[in-house]
N, C-alpha and C positions, 0 to 999 in steps of 0.2 A: 759574889761579883759586885762591882761597884755599880750603882744605878745606872750611873750616865753611861759607862761602856756597855751594859746590857740592853739599855734602851735604845741606842744606837744599833745594835745588832739586831733587835726586834723590830726596828722601823725599816731595816733594809733587807726584808726577806724575800725569798722566791718559794712558792709551793709548787712541788712536783706532783702531778696528776697523771693517772693512767686515763686513756681515753676509751672509757666505757659507757655505757648507754646513759647513765644517769649524772654522768661527770659535769657537764654542761649545766644542768639545773642546780647541782650542788655549789659549783663556782658562783653562779649567779646569786644564789641565796645567801651566801656566806662570806664571800672573798671581796675585800674593798677594791675599787679599781686601781688604786695604787700600789697593790701587791702584785708582783710579777707572778705570772703562771706558766711554768713549764711542762710540756705535754711530751709524754714518753712515746717511744715506739716498740711494737711488738715483733720479734722475729718470726711469729706465727702469722700474725695478721697483716704484717706489712705497713708501709708507710700511710696507705689512704685514711685509716681513723684517725691518726696523727694530724695530718694535713687539714682533714674536713674540721676536726675539733678546733685546731689554731685559727682557721678561717672564722669560725663562727664566734669565737672568743674575741677575737680582735674586732669583729664587727660591734660587739657589745662594749668596746671600749678598753679593754685590757691590754696590756704589755703582754705578749704572749712570745714564749720561747719554745718553738717546736724541737724535738730530737731527730736528727737527720743521720742516722747511724750509717757509716760507709759500707756495711756489709748489707744494707738492703737496697743500695743503689744498683740499678741494672748495668748503667754505662754511662758515658758523658752526657748523652742525650737526656737520659733520665734526670740527672743532676741539674741540667739547665731547665727541664720542665718544673722540677720541684723549686729551684730559685725562682724562677719567673711567676710561678704560683703564688708563694709566699710574698714576694715583693708587691703583686697585685692587690694583696690581703693588706698591705701596708706593715707586713713583718719585717722588722730589720735587724731581728736578733735570731742566730740559730745556734744549738749545742749539737757538736759533731763529734760523737764517741765512736769506737770502732764497731762496737755492737755485738751481739752475740749469735747472728744468723749462721747457721754450719749445714751445708755449705753457703758462702756467699751468694748472693743474687747476680752479681757481676764480678768486676776484675777488681774491685776494692777489697782488701783483707784489712786494712788498718784506716785510720782517720788522716793520716799525713797526705796520701794523694788526693784524697778529696779537698783538703784545706788547700793544698797547691792549686788544684784545678779551680777552685772558688777565687784564687787571686789572679790566675789567669783570666777568668771572667771578669775580671774589673771589681772584684770585691764588692758583690752585690748587697752584702749585709754589713750595716755598721759596727754590729756586734757579733762575735764569734766565740764560744765557749768550747773549751777541752777539758778532759778529765784528769783528774789526780786521784792518786791511790795511797791514802795514809796507812791502811791496813794492807797487807800482801794481797795481790792480785791472785786468784787461784792458779793461774796458768802462766803468769809472766812473773820472772825476777824483779825484785824491787828496783836494782840499779838499771834495768831496762826501761823500767816505767819512768823513772826520773830523766833518763836519756830521751825517751820519746818527747816528754814534756820541753825538754830543751830543743829537740829538733822541730816541734810543732809552734813554738812560742811566737815566732815572726808572722804567722798566719792567725793568730789568736788574740783577742782582746781580755780574756779574762779565764780563770781556772775554776771549775766546780770540783770539790772533793769529794769522792765516794764516802758512803757511810763510814762513820768511825764512831766507837764507842769508848775508846781509851783516851782520856785527855793527855798522858804521857806521849802516846804514840803519835797523837795528832800534833803536838807541839815540837816533837823531833821531826815529823815529816815537813812541817812549815819551815823549820830551821834548815833542813837539806835542802829544799826547793830553794830557799833564798841563797844558801851557800853555793848554789850551781849557778847564780845569777839569773835565774828565772824571777822576773819582776812583776809577772802579771797580777792583778788583784785577784783574791781567793775568796769564793763563796763557800763557806764551810757546810759540807753535807751533814745534817742532823735529822735523826729520826723524829718525827712529831710524837705526840703522846698516844701512839697507837697501842692497843691491847693484843696480846698475843693470839687470842682467839680470833679477833678481827683479822690480823695479819694471815692466819692460816685461812680464814674464809677468803680472804681477797685472793691469796694464791689458788684456791680451788677454782675461782671464777675465771682465771685467765686461761683456762684450757689445760687437758690432762697433761700433754707433751710440755707445755711450757711451765706448768706448775712443778712438774718434775726438775726440771732444769733449774728453776728458781729456787726450790727447795735445797737441791743438792749444792747450788752455788753459794747459798747463804745459809747454811744450816748454823753457824755460828750466831746469826741474828736472833733466831729462835730461842737459843740458850740465855743470851742477854734479855730478852722480853720475859722470859720464865723464871729469872733470877729472883731469890727472896727479895721482897720489897718491891719487885718489878721495875720496870725502866722508867727514868724522868730525865726528859730533855733538860729540865732546870738544873739537874743535879751535874750532868755532863758539861753544860756552860759554866757552872760555878767553879767546877775543878779545872774548866781549861782556861780559866780567866786570864792570867797571865800571857799565854801563848796567843790568845785571840785578840786582845786589846793592845799589846805592845805595837808601837808605830811601824817597827820594821817589819811585822808579822805581813801587812799589806791586807789585812782581811777587810773585804768590802761589805759583808752581810752573812745571812744564814740562807742556805739551801736547805728548806725542810721537805723531807720526805713523807708526804702525807699518808700514803698508800690508800689513797681516796678517803681517809677519815677526814675530809676537809672541814665540816662542822667542828669536829672535836679539836683540830688543830688550831683553827681560828679563834675558837673559845679559849683555848690554853694561852696563845698568845696574848688576847685582849686581857685576861685576867691578870697575867704577868706584868703587863705595862701598867695595869691600874694599881697593882702592889707597889711598883716602882714609881708611881707618881707620873707616869708617862700620859 
């Protein structure tokens, strides 16, 4: 990949972290303040750990993006409380997926009703992200996910693509999104340099029920990490160069799934920037 294009992507990164006990200390120790930190939400543990960590990290000077899954919201009152709490913490960016809670905690089964409700509340957040699926969603047909993106686009300011390990699929997905006149900037979801053993350990720590769901839903990830030669984010980025750097793609940066391997992810990014002369 051309050094200029790759440096630009590496300079515009978001680190996705899980709200575990040691996450705050790991972020403070290893993540520069100019790197955006997004905080996931658990269908088992609910929104509270996400909101609490987002508040603390914002207090430390980070730009934080909490995940607010629709299916974890109890009702409109709960949504208003969450929005008010985050704004008081100076959080101006949220990511609104449908979420995996089954059954939902309240009336919202998908992201669109929540996005519409936020608009009715006067758009309390400057930035609102929604999900894109380069690789097929396990439960939803590809055409429906693209249509959902179209429906949600007027309420959002950017897209975050789910994990993709295939540069060809990634390029074709970006082309399909743009072909539907969805012009939102895209943050491309890429796994950091996590090892398969650590991914398995992380899955075990998030709870028995949730681990089963995680492993079932993302079984293909483990195949990728266990492939001969292992997984390399740099290899994926190199092969996806054209798809990611052409102006028409509208790629705003990388969304790195750290799986809480935060030190390793930042060390990889810095080392690659050094090799590129950044």
